[in-house]
KOLBA-334492 format. One record per residue (C-alpha): residue number from 1; x, y, z; residue in three letters. Coordinates in steps of 0.5 Angstrom, whole numbers, always signed. Layout:
// residues N
{NUM, {X, Y, Z}, "ALA"} ...
***
This chain:
// residues 151
{1, {+0, +0, +0}, "MET"} {2, {+6, +5, +2}, "PHE"} {3, {+11, +6, -4}, "THR"} {4, {+16, +11, -5}, "PRO"} {5, {+11, +15, -9}, "THR"} {6, {+8, +16, -2}, "HIS"} {7, {+14, +20, +0}, "THR"} {8, {+10, +26, -1}, "TRP"} {9, {+5, +24, +4}, "PHE"} {10, {+10, +22, +10}, "TRP"} {11, {+14, +29, +9}, "LEU"} {12, {+7, +32, +10}, "ALA"} {13, {+6, +28, +16}, "VAL"} {14, {+13, +30, +19}, "GLY"} {15, {+12, +37, +17}, "ALA"} {16, {+5, +37, +21}, "SER"} {17, {+9, +33, +27}, "VAL"} {18, {+14, +39, +27}, "VAL"} {19, {+9, +45, +26}, "TRP"} {20, {+5, +42, +32}, "GLY"} {21, {+11, +42, +37}, "LEU"} {22, {+14, +49, +34}, "VAL"} {23, {+7, +52, +36}, "TYR"} {24, {+6, +48, +43}, "ALA"} {25, {+13, +51, +45}, "VAL"} {26, {+12, +58, +42}, "SER"} {27, {+6, +59, +46}, "GLU"} {28, {+10, +57, +52}, "LYS"} {29, {+16, +62, +50}, "ILE"} {30, {+11, +68, +48}, "MET"} {31, {+7, +67, +55}, "LYS"} {32, {+13, +68, +58}, "ALA"} {33, {+14, +75, +56}, "GLY"} {34, {+17, +74, +49}, "VAL"} {35, {+13, +78, +44}, "SER"} {36, {+12, +75, +37}, "PRO"} {37, {+16, +80, +33}, "THR"} {38, {+22, +79, +38}, "VAL"} {39, {+21, +71, +37}, "TYR"} {40, {+21, +72, +30}, "MET"} {41, {+27, +76, +29}, "LEU"} {42, {+31, +71, +33}, "LEU"} {43, {+28, +65, +29}, "ILE"} {44, {+30, +69, +23}, "SER"} {45, {+37, +70, +25}, "PHE"} {46, {+38, +63, +27}, "LEU"} {47, {+35, +60, +21}, "LEU"} {48, {+39, +65, +16}, "THR"} {49, {+45, +62, +19}, "ILE"} {50, {+43, +55, +19}, "PHE"} {51, {+41, +55, +11}, "PHE"} {52, {+47, +59, +9}, "ALA"} {53, {+51, +53, +12}, "VAL"} {54, {+46, +48, +9}, "LEU"} {55, {+47, +51, +2}, "ALA"} {56, {+54, +51, +3}, "TYR"} {57, {+54, +44, +5}, "LEU"} {58, {+50, +42, -1}, "GLN"} {59, {+54, +46, -6}, "LYS"} {60, {+48, +50, -8}, "ASP"} {61, {+49, +55, -13}, "ASP"} {62, {+46, +61, -9}, "VAL"} {63, {+48, +66, -13}, "MET"} {64, {+46, +63, -19}, "GLY"} {65, {+39, +62, -16}, "GLN"} {66, {+39, +69, -14}, "ILE"} {67, {+40, +71, -21}, "ASN"} {68, {+34, +67, -23}, "ILE"} {69, {+30, +71, -18}, "ILE"} {70, {+33, +78, -20}, "LEU"} {71, {+33, +77, -28}, "ASN"} {72, {+25, +75, -28}, "SER"} {73, {+20, +80, -27}, "LYS"} {74, {+15, +75, -26}, "THR"} {75, {+19, +71, -21}, "VAL"} {76, {+22, +77, -17}, "LEU"} {77, {+14, +79, -16}, "LEU"} {78, {+12, +72, -14}, "LEU"} {79, {+18, +72, -9}, "PHE"} {80, {+17, +78, -6}, "LEU"} {81, {+9, +76, -5}, "LEU"} {82, {+11, +70, -2}, "ALA"} {83, {+16, +73, +2}, "LEU"} {84, {+11, +78, +5}, "PHE"} {85, {+6, +73, +6}, "CYS"} {86, {+11, +68, +10}, "TYR"} {87, {+12, +74, +14}, "MET"} {88, {+5, +76, +15}, "ALA"} {89, {+3, +69, +16}, "GLY"} {90, {+8, +68, +21}, "ASP"} {91, {+6, +74, +25}, "LEU"} {92, {-1, +73, +25}, "LEU"} {93, {-1, +66, +27}, "ILE"} {94, {+4, +67, +33}, "TYR"} {95, {+0, +73, +35}, "ASN"} {96, {-6, +69, +35}, "SER"} {97, {-3, +64, +39}, "ILE"} {98, {-1, +69, +44}, "LYS"} {99, {-8, +72, +44}, "GLU"} {100, {-11, +65, +45}, "LYS"} {101, {-7, +58, +45}, "ASN"} {102, {-3, +54, +40}, "ALA"} {103, {-8, +49, +40}, "THR"} {104, {-14, +53, +38}, "ILE"} {105, {-10, +58, +33}, "SER"} {106, {-7, +52, +29}, "SER"} {107, {-14, +48, +29}, "MET"} {108, {-16, +55, +25}, "ILE"} {109, {-10, +56, +21}, "GLU"} {110, {-11, +48, +18}, "ILE"} {111, {-16, +51, +14}, "SER"} {112, {-10, +54, +9}, "TYR"} {113, {-11, +49, +4}, "PRO"} {114, {-18, +52, +2}, "LEU"} {115, {-14, +58, +1}, "PHE"} {116, {-9, +55, -3}, "THR"} {117, {-14, +52, -8}, "PHE"} {118, {-17, +58, -8}, "LEU"} {119, {-11, +62, -10}, "PHE"} {120, {-8, +57, -15}, "CYS"} {121, {-15, +57, -19}, "TRP"} {122, {-15, +65, -18}, "LEU"} {123, {-8, +66, -20}, "LEU"} {124, {-5, +61, -24}, "PHE"} {125, {-12, +58, -27}, "LYS"} {126, {-10, +51, -24}, "GLU"} {127, {-15, +46, -21}, "VAL"} {128, {-12, +41, -16}, "GLN"} {129, {-18, +38, -13}, "ILE"} {130, {-22, +32, -14}, "ASN"} {131, {-28, +29, -10}, "LEU"} {132, {-24, +26, -4}, "GLY"} {133, {-20, +33, -3}, "ILE"} {134, {-27, +37, -4}, "ALA"} {135, {-30, +33, +1}, "ILE"} {136, {-24, +34, +6}, "GLY"} {137, {-24, +41, +5}, "GLY"} {138, {-32, +41, +7}, "LEU"} {139, {-30, +37, +13}, "LEU"} {140, {-25, +42, +15}, "VAL"} {141, {-30, +48, +14}, "ILE"} {142, {-35, +45, +18}, "ALA"} {143, {-29, +43, +23}, "GLY"} {144, {-27, +51, +23}, "VAL"} {145, {-34, +53, +24}, "THR"} {146, {-35, +48, +30}, "PHE"} {147, {-29, +50, +33}, "ILE"} {148, {-30, +58, +33}, "PHE"} {149, {-38, +57, +35}, "LEU"} {150, {-36, +53, +41}, "LYS"} {151, {-29, +57, +43}, "SER"} 
***
């Protein structure tokens, strides 16, 4: 049943596990008095060092890839949009965690695949959905609605 073609699934599950831990730990750090902004600043600084070392070890052509971004207006605009959304998304979720808690905030955030579908369709005219995904999406909407009404 599970073949190497399912690698994407296990990577996604792994990301889900790691993000669950990140949010649980982040809540405790922010409840201790660290603001989401300072938290993100420190995390970003350390991530920059980590990924610079990783790119070096993997022998990535960093300058070549930066040139790909800089030499295409479309790729540059998409990169800047992704950068803005990444920063805004992190800032929004960490402030939500600080205001409420990691569990409820992340349960609401889990609706983001619905927006992924919407933006893939609106921006790129791609439809990446089938009946199973549609039913799952409806269940996510129902879950988010239930959580909101009961919290």
